[in-house]
C-alpha distance (Angstrom), angle and dihedral (degrees) to the residues before:
residue distance angle dihedral
X1 . . .
X2 3.77 . .
X3 3.80 102.8 .
X4 3.80 99.2 35.3
X5 3.78 122.3 121.3
X6 3.78 132.3 179.5
X7 3.78 105.0 -135.2
X8 3.77 134.2 -64.4
X9 3.78 137.2 -86.5
X10 3.80 129.8 -162.1
X11 3.83 111.4 -121.6
X12 3.79 127.3 -177.4
X13 3.80 114.9 -110.2
X14 3.82 95.0 -111.7
X15 3.84 90.9 61.6
X16 3.82 96.3 48.3
X17 3.81 114.5 101.6
X18 3.81 131.8 -162.5
X19 3.79 112.2 -89.5
X20 3.80 96.3 37.2
X21 3.77 118.4 125.0
X22 3.81 114.0 -120.9
X23 3.79 135.4 -171.1
X24 3.82 116.3 -138.0
X25 3.81 124.6 170.5
X26 3.80 92.1 -18.3
X27 3.82 96.2 -51.2
X28 3.79 129.6 104.1
X29 3.80 117.7 -123.8
X30 3.81 137.6 175.4
X31 3.80 114.5 -124.9
X32 3.80 106.6 -124.2
X33 3.81 102.7 173.8
X34 3.79 139.9 2.7
X35 3.80 115.2 -158.6
X36 3.81 107.4 -172.6
X37 3.82 95.8 -179.4
X38 3.81 91.0 63.2
X39 3.82 94.7 28.4
X40 3.81 92.8 -123.8
X41 3.77 131.0 139.7
X42 3.79 120.7 -166.6
X43 3.80 118.5 -146.9
X44 3.82 125.7 -168.5
X45 3.79 130.6 -162.1
X46 3.78 112.0 169.3
X47 3.79 105.1 -57.6
X48 3.82 93.9 -15.8
X49 3.81 115.0 103.5
X50 3.78 118.2 -171.8
X51 3.80 128.0 -173.2
X52 3.79 114.0 -158.8
X53 3.78 133.4 175.1
X54 3.82 99.8 -159.7
X55 3.81 116.6 145.4
X56 3.82 92.7 -143.7
X57 3.81 123.8 41.6
X58 3.81 124.5 -164.5
X59 3.84 107.4 -127.7
X60 3.82 126.2 -165.8
X61 3.82 117.3 -121.8
X62 3.80 131.1 -139.5
X63 3.82 126.0 -139.3
X64 3.81 93.3 -79.2
X65 3.83 94.5 51.1
X66 3.81 94.0 -104.4
X67 3.83 122.4 127.2
X68 3.80 111.3 -82.7
X69 3.81 110.1 -113.3
X70 3.79 122.2 -159.8
């Protein structure tokens, strides 16, 4: 299945990498950039771009328990 995930896991911002799939306020986003100097994380979903400064980001997991990468 293409859009299937196996749960979520909270990860601190410094460990999140571009390409991971994240859950924020009930919507699924792709992490596009993590700027640790400014404490920003950019999330994309289609044409929506969201800049957040949360310390912990909820990341979707694949079948092996690793972060789901798009």
